[in-house]
C-alpha positions as CSV (number, residue, x, y, z in Angstrom):
1,M,0.3,0.0,0.1
2,R,1.4,3.5,-0.9
3,V,0.1,6.4,1.0
4,A,0.5,10.1,0.4
5,V,-0.4,12.9,2.5
6,I,-1.5,16.6,1.4
7,L,-0.4,18.9,4.2
8,L,-2.5,22.0,3.9
9,A,-0.9,25.1,5.0
10,A,-2.1,28.0,2.8
11,G,-4.4,29.7,5.1
12,T,-3.6,32.8,6.8
13,G,-5.5,32.1,10.0
14,R,-7.5,35.5,10.3
15,R,-9.5,34.4,13.3
16,F,-6.4,33.3,15.1
17,A,-4.6,36.3,14.4
18,S,-7.7,38.6,15.4
19,G,-7.8,36.8,18.9
20,L,-4.0,37.4,19.7
21,K,-4.6,40.9,20.8
22,R,-7.3,39.8,23.2
23,L,-4.9,37.2,24.6
24,V,-2.1,39.8,24.9
25,S,-4.3,42.2,26.6
26,K,-5.2,39.5,29.3
27,G,-1.6,38.9,29.8
28,G,-1.7,35.4,28.5
29,Q,1.0,33.2,26.9
30,S,3.6,36.2,26.7
31,A,6.2,33.6,25.5
32,F,4.7,33.7,22.1
33,Y,5.1,37.3,21.4
34,D,8.1,39.5,20.6
35,A,8.4,42.7,22.5
36,A,6.1,44.6,20.2
37,G,3.5,42.0,19.8
38,N,4.1,41.5,16.2
39,A,3.8,37.8,16.3
40,A,0.3,38.2,15.3
41,D,1.2,38.4,11.7
42,L,2.8,35.2,11.8
43,P,0.5,32.4,10.1
44,K,-0.5,30.0,12.8
45,Q,1.0,26.9,11.2
46,Y,4.4,28.3,11.4
47,W,4.3,29.0,15.2
48,L,6.7,27.2,17.4
49,F,5.8,24.7,20.1
50,D,8.8,23.1,22.1
51,G,11.3,24.6,19.2
52,K,9.3,23.2,16.4
53,P,6.7,24.8,14.1
54,V,3.1,23.6,14.3
55,I,3.2,22.2,10.8
56,R,6.2,20.1,11.5
57,H,4.6,18.6,14.4
58,A,1.7,17.7,12.1
59,A,4.0,16.2,9.6
60,E,5.9,14.1,12.0
61,A,2.7,12.7,13.5
62,L,1.7,11.3,10.1
63,L,5.0,10.3,8.9
64,P,4.9,6.6,10.3
65,F,2.0,5.9,8.2
66,V,2.8,7.5,4.8
67,D,5.5,7.3,2.2
68,V,5.5,11.0,1.0
69,I,4.3,14.3,1.9
70,Q,2.8,16.8,-0.4
71,P,2.9,20.4,1.4
72,V,0.5,22.9,-0.1
73,G,1.6,26.6,0.7
74,D,4.4,29.0,0.6
75,A,7.2,26.8,-1.0
76,A,10.2,28.6,0.5
77,A,9.0,28.4,4.1
78,L,7.5,25.0,3.7
79,S,10.8,23.7,2.4
80,Q,12.7,25.1,5.3
81,L,10.3,24.2,7.9
82,L,10.0,20.6,6.7
83,D,13.6,20.1,5.6
84,G,14.8,16.5,6.4
85,L,11.4,14.9,5.9
86,P,10.2,13.0,2.9
87,I,8.5,15.9,1.1
88,L,7.6,16.6,-2.4
89,P,8.1,20.1,-4.1
90,P,5.5,22.4,-2.3
91,V,2.9,23.8,-4.5
92,P,1.0,27.1,-3.9
93,G,-2.6,26.8,-2.7
94,G,-5.6,28.4,-3.8
95,A,-8.3,31.0,-2.6
96,E,-10.4,28.3,-1.0
97,R,-9.6,25.0,1.0
98,Q,-10.8,23.0,-2.0
99,D,-8.6,24.7,-4.4
100,S,-5.7,24.0,-2.3
101,V,-6.5,20.2,-1.9
102,R,-7.1,20.0,-5.8
103,A,-3.6,21.6,-6.2
104,G,-2.2,18.9,-4.1
105,L,-4.0,16.2,-5.8
106,E,-2.9,17.3,-9.2
107,A,0.8,17.4,-8.0
108,L,0.4,13.7,-6.9
109,A,-1.2,12.7,-10.1
110,A,1.6,13.9,-12.2
111,L,4.0,11.7,-10.3
112,E,5.4,8.7,-12.5
113,T,3.6,6.3,-9.7
114,P,0.5,8.2,-8.0
115,P,-0.4,6.9,-4.7
116,E,-3.1,4.4,-4.1
117,Y,-4.4,6.2,-0.9
118,V,-4.1,9.8,0.1
119,L,-4.6,11.5,3.4
120,V,-5.6,15.2,3.7
121,H,-4.4,16.9,6.7
122,D,-4.7,20.5,8.0
123,G,-1.2,21.7,8.8
124,A,-2.6,23.7,11.8
125,R,-3.6,20.5,13.3
126,P,-0.4,19.3,15.1
127,Y,-1.4,16.7,17.6
128,V,-2.7,13.6,16.0
129,P,-2.8,10.4,18.1
130,H,-1.5,7.4,16.1
131,F,-4.6,5.6,16.6
132,V,-6.7,8.2,14.7
133,T,-4.6,7.8,11.5
134,Q,-4.3,4.1,11.8
135,G,-8.1,3.9,12.0
136,V,-8.6,6.0,9.0
137,L,-6.3,3.7,7.0
138,D,-7.8,0.6,8.4
139,A,-11.3,1.8,7.3
140,L,-10.0,2.5,3.8
141,Q,-9.8,-1.2,3.2
142,H,-13.7,-1.2,3.1
143,Y,-14.5,2.2,2.2
144,K,-13.4,4.9,-0.6
145,A,-13.5,7.5,2.2
146,A,-13.1,7.7,5.9
147,I,-12.6,10.4,8.4
148,P,-12.1,10.8,12.0
149,A,-14.8,12.4,14.2
150,V,-15.7,13.1,17.7
151,K,-19.1,12.6,19.0
152,L,-20.9,15.8,20.3
153,A,-21.1,15.9,24.1
154,D,-22.6,19.4,24.7
155,T,-26.2,20.4,24.2
156,L,-26.6,22.5,21.1
157,K,-28.9,25.5,21.0
158,R,-30.2,27.3,17.9
159,V,-29.7,31.1,18.6
160,E,-31.1,34.1,16.8
161,G,-30.7,37.7,18.0
162,G,-29.0,36.4,21.3
163,V,-32.1,34.4,22.2
164,I,-32.4,30.7,22.0
165,Q,-34.9,29.4,19.3
166,G,-34.6,25.8,20.0
167,T,-32.5,22.7,21.0
168,I,-30.9,20.6,18.2
169,D,-30.9,16.8,18.7
170,R,-27.3,15.9,19.0
171,A,-27.7,12.1,19.0
172,N,-26.2,11.6,15.7
173,L,-23.9,14.5,15.4
174,H,-20.2,14.5,15.1
175,R,-17.3,17.0,14.9
176,A,-15.2,16.2,11.7
177,Q,-11.3,16.1,12.1
178,T,-8.4,15.3,9.9
179,P,-6.4,13.4,8.5
180,Q,-9.3,12.4,6.1
181,G,-8.5,9.3,4.0
182,F,-9.4,8.5,0.6
183,H,-8.8,6.3,-2.4
184,F,-6.6,8.6,-4.5
185,P,-8.2,8.2,-8.0
186,A,-11.7,8.5,-6.5
187,L,-10.8,11.7,-4.6
188,L,-9.0,13.0,-7.5
189,A,-12.0,12.4,-9.9
190,H,-14.5,14.0,-7.4
191,H,-12.4,17.2,-7.4
192,R,-12.0,17.4,-10.9
193,R,-15.8,17.4,-11.4
194,H,-17.3,19.1,-8.4
195,E,-17.2,22.9,-8.6
196,R,-19.1,24.0,-5.5
197,S,-16.7,24.8,-2.6
198,E,-16.8,22.5,0.4
199,T,-15.4,22.7,3.8
200,D,-14.0,19.3,3.8
201,D,-13.2,16.4,1.2
202,A,-15.8,14.0,2.6
203,A,-18.5,16.3,1.3
204,L,-17.7,15.5,-2.1
205,F,-18.2,11.8,-1.6
206,E,-21.5,12.8,0.4
207,A,-22.8,14.9,-2.6
208,A,-22.3,12.0,-4.8
209,G,-24.2,9.6,-2.6
210,E,-21.2,7.7,-1.5
211,A,-20.4,6.1,1.7
212,V,-18.1,7.8,4.1
213,A,-16.7,5.8,7.1
214,I,-16.5,7.3,10.5
215,V,-13.7,6.4,12.8
216,P,-12.9,7.7,16.4
217,G,-11.2,10.8,16.5
218,D,-9.6,12.5,19.6
219,E,-10.6,15.5,21.5
220,D,-6.9,16.6,21.7
221,N,-6.7,16.6,17.9
222,I,-7.5,20.2,17.7
223,K,-7.0,22.8,14.9
224,L,-5.2,26.0,15.9
225,T,-8.0,28.3,15.3
226,Q,-8.6,30.4,18.3
227,A,-5.7,32.2,20.2
228,E,-7.0,30.4,23.3
229,D,-5.9,27.0,21.6
230,L,-2.2,28.1,22.2
231,V,-2.5,27.0,25.8
232,R,-4.0,23.7,25.1
233,L,-1.4,22.8,22.4
234,E,1.4,24.0,24.5
235,R,0.2,21.4,27.2
236,L,0.2,18.7,24.6
237,L,3.2,19.4,22.6
238,G,5.8,21.3,24.9
239,T,8.2,19.5,27.0
240,P,7.1,19.2,30.6
241,P,9.2,21.8,32.8
242,C,11.9,20.3,34.8
243,P,12.0,21.0,38.6
244,R,15.6,21.9,39.6
245,T,16.6,22.4,43.4
246,G,19.7,24.3,44.7
247,L,21.0,24.6,48.1
248,G,22.7,27.7,49.6
249,Y,24.7,28.3,52.8
250,D,26.5,31.4,54.1
251,V,28.1,32.7,57.1
252,H,29.1,36.2,58.2
253,A,30.8,37.3,61.3
254,F,29.5,40.4,63.4
255,A,31.2,43.5,63.0
256,D,30.9,46.7,64.8
257,D,29.7,50.1,63.1
258,R,27.7,48.4,60.5
259,D,23.9,48.1,60.0
260,L,22.4,44.6,60.3
261,I,20.6,43.9,57.3
262,I,19.0,40.4,56.7
263,C,16.8,39.4,53.7
264,G,16.7,43.1,52.6
265,V,15.4,44.4,56.0
266,K,17.4,46.6,58.4
267,I,17.1,45.0,62.0
268,P,17.8,47.0,65.1
269,H,20.9,45.6,66.6
270,E,24.2,46.7,68.3
271,R,26.3,45.1,65.6
272,G,26.1,44.4,61.9
273,L,27.8,41.8,59.7
274,A,31.2,41.9,58.1
275,G,31.5,41.4,54.4
276,H,32.5,43.2,51.0
277,S,29.0,44.1,50.2
278,D,26.1,45.0,52.8
279,A,26.7,41.6,54.1
280,D,23.0,40.4,53.9
281,V,23.5,36.8,54.8
282,G,19.8,35.9,54.0
283,I,20.2,37.3,50.3
284,H,23.5,35.9,49.8
285,T,22.3,32.4,50.7
286,L,19.3,32.6,48.6
287,C,21.2,34.0,45.6
288,D,23.5,30.8,46.0
289,A,20.4,28.4,46.2
290,I,19.0,30.0,43.1
291,Y,22.3,30.0,41.1
292,G,22.8,26.3,42.2
293,A,19.2,25.4,40.8
294,L,20.3,27.0,37.6
295,S,23.8,25.3,37.6
296,E,25.3,28.8,37.1
297,G,27.9,28.8,40.0
298,D,27.4,30.9,43.0
299,I,27.2,34.7,44.0
300,G,30.9,35.2,44.2
301,Y,31.1,34.0,40.5
302,H,28.5,36.7,39.3
303,F,29.7,39.3,41.8
304,P,33.4,38.7,42.7
305,P,34.3,40.3,46.2
306,S,37.7,41.1,44.3
307,K,36.0,43.9,42.4
308,N,35.5,47.2,44.2
309,E,32.3,48.0,42.3
310,W,30.5,45.5,44.7
311,K,32.0,47.0,47.9
312,D,29.2,48.1,50.4
313,M,26.6,47.1,47.7
314,D,23.0,46.5,48.6
315,S,22.6,42.8,48.1
316,A,19.2,43.4,46.7
317,R,21.2,44.0,43.3
318,F,22.4,40.5,43.6
319,L,19.1,38.9,44.2
320,I,17.4,40.9,41.4
321,H,20.0,39.6,39.1
322,A,19.2,35.9,40.2
323,G,15.5,36.5,39.5
324,Q,16.4,37.9,35.9
325,R,18.2,34.8,35.3
326,I,15.3,32.5,36.3
327,R,13.2,34.4,33.7
328,E,15.8,34.5,31.0
329,R,16.1,30.9,31.2
330,G,12.4,30.6,30.5
331,G,11.9,29.3,34.1
332,R,9.9,30.3,37.5
333,L,10.7,30.2,41.1
334,V,8.3,27.5,42.6
335,N,9.5,28.1,46.3
336,A,12.3,29.5,48.3
337,D,12.9,28.6,52.0
338,I,15.5,30.4,54.2
339,T,16.5,29.5,57.5
340,I,18.5,32.3,59.6
341,I,20.6,30.7,62.5
342,C,21.6,33.1,65.4
343,E,21.0,33.5,69.0
344,R,20.2,37.3,68.7
345,P,18.6,39.1,67.3
346,K,15.0,37.8,67.4
347,I,14.1,37.2,63.8
348,G,10.4,36.3,64.2
349,P,9.2,40.0,64.4
350,H,10.7,40.7,61.1
351,V,9.7,37.6,59.0
352,A,6.7,39.2,57.3
353,A,8.8,42.3,56.2
354,M,11.5,40.0,55.1
355,R,9.1,37.7,53.0
356,A,7.6,40.7,51.3
357,R,11.0,42.1,50.4
358,L,12.4,39.1,48.9
359,A,9.0,38.6,47.0
360,S,9.2,41.8,45.7
361,L,12.8,41.8,44.5
362,L,12.1,38.3,42.9
363,E,8.9,39.4,41.3
364,V,7.0,36.5,42.7
365,D,4.1,36.0,45.1
366,M,4.8,36.3,48.7
367,E,3.3,32.7,49.2
368,R,6.4,31.4,47.5
369,I,8.9,32.9,50.0
370,S,9.5,31.1,53.5
371,V,11.7,32.6,56.2
372,K,12.2,31.2,59.5
373,A,15.0,31.2,62.3
374,T,16.5,28.8,64.8
375,T,19.3,29.1,67.4
376,S,22.3,26.7,67.6
377,E,21.5,26.1,71.5
378,R,24.4,28.3,72.5
379,L,26.7,26.0,70.5
380,G,29.4,26.9,68.1
381,F,30.3,30.3,66.7
382,T,26.5,31.3,66.3
383,G,25.9,30.1,69.9
384,R,28.8,32.2,71.0
385,E,27.2,35.3,69.2
386,E,30.4,35.5,66.8
387,G,28.1,35.6,63.8
388,I,25.0,34.7,61.8
389,A,24.6,31.6,59.4
390,A,21.9,31.0,57.0
391,T,20.7,28.2,54.7
392,A,18.4,28.2,51.7
393,V,16.5,25.9,49.3
394,A,15.2,27.1,46.2
395,T,13.1,25.0,43.7
396,V,13.0,26.4,39.8
397,L,10.9,24.9,37.0
398,L,13.1,25.2,33.7
399,P,11.9,24.1,30.3
């Protein structure tokens, strides 16, 4: 059995593009836009999911079942986006979907050996479970046409002027999907003699009174049509984020004539902490935990104490950088937990202010930040009140 697929990519996606401005205004899916929001001009079949364009996801989903792919659309773009796959030279599409399918069929008919079977698939439908395609091909052993479809689950209302006029019986209603499969000679013949535009190729067989088989589709086999579909397809096609955890530990000795600053908050005490910067032991250990989760060294790597530019620096600058590195890597901070170890001063009265300050610097909700304190039961250098130690654990989700 020789199978070809016509991969349709000639549409401009007007409904999709018009919905993007609404999605942007709601603050949704910002990763899909450039700084100016110009990504709305990009045809939907070229958008990237997990580093690959929508149409390549679609092609690769069908590849195990076909011998050759006939793309229909912009030749230069499709040749690049589908490079390395068994594609024929792309052919330009037409004004309507039926014109584009016809162009693909004629290109296949011109081959020295045309296919026996042909699948027709929307290039903006990137997630196709294998059982759907296999079901279509199995049905072609008994029918000249077969399509996947999903039975309607919602109640249907007929509406006019914003008012319900009646309820439609959904008992025998289905939503058609692609890939739709056909005996190649039969589909080519129907296209050559059928002039009225149809929304899918099965309608040509229906108009001729020929049977079209229905096989089970899949609810996730959606066509990228509305801007909100981006969220669902990102879940289906994107690589799940990976949790990464980093551990931080820092110590500073007490010093006279310095303010005591911990987790960005100035605390009344007779002594501060010694250090090249402001010696904020809480922020320093949190930075180390974040850099550790990112596998990017420690605070000394990014802000060497040998450089005078960091002398007496507000450690808030360091934590802002750590937060920026999370965002630049496409990640997000899930949780940070800091423990301050000292006999004095009492940390408890300042915990709320510390959490708020750290959350502000990292641009996260305060609920993601934990600050607590303990003593060393008068043991060791902290027990002798020679200095303060701190530990931190940070968990980051990275693509």
